[in-house]
N, C-alpha and C positions, 0 to 999 in steps of 0.2 A: 704296683701302683695302687694307691689308696684313694677311694672316693666315697662320698656319702650317697646313700640311696634313699630318696624320699618316696614313700608309697602313697598313691592316691587311694584314699579310703572310700569304700562304696557308700552309697547313700542309704545307710541302714541305721536304725536306732540301736546303737551299741555303745557301751562305755569302755574306753581304753584308759587304763591307769596311767598316771604321770610317769611311773617307772618304765612301763612298756613304751610309752612315747619317747622317752629319753633314749632307751635302748635302741629304738628303731633309727635314731639319728646318729648313732655311734659310727665312725668311719670303719668300713669293713673292706676286706679284700674283695675283688670282683666276684669270684665264685661264691663267696659267702653272701654277698649282697644279692646275687641271683637266686640263691636258695631261699633267702629270707623273703624275697618278692614272691617266689613260688608258694611258699608256705602261707603267706598272707592271702594270696589269690585263692588257694584251696580252701582256706578257712572262710573266706567271703562266699565262695560258691557253696560251701556246706550250709551256711546260714540262709542263703537264697533258696537252696533245695528244701530246707526245713520249712521255710515260709510257704513255698509252693505246695508241699505235701499237706501242710495245715489247712490251706485254702481249699484244695481239691478233694481231700478225704471225704468230707460230707457229701460231695457231689457223686463220688464213686460209690459210696454206700447207698445213696438213693437210687442210683442206676442199677445196682445189684438187686435191691429190693424189687424194683419194677420189673427187671428181667426175670427174677424168680417167680413173681406173680404171673407174668405173661406165659412162662413155660408151664405153670400149673394149669392155666386155663386152656392151653393147647393140648394137654394130655387127655 
């Protein structure tokens, strides 16, 4: 059974080439469509994780500096 699988793209700022867009709309066998959906989902999660890390890294560095300073004053 052949079906087309349309993927809901996450709300991220990213450019998807026309070639990749056309490729995503090619009819695929069910298992292939499922794999494509999983790959797209993992890629979206990777971008989200990168954004989270970018936002929180400065906070973690500041917390580490303050903790180090506190430990030095306690010694």
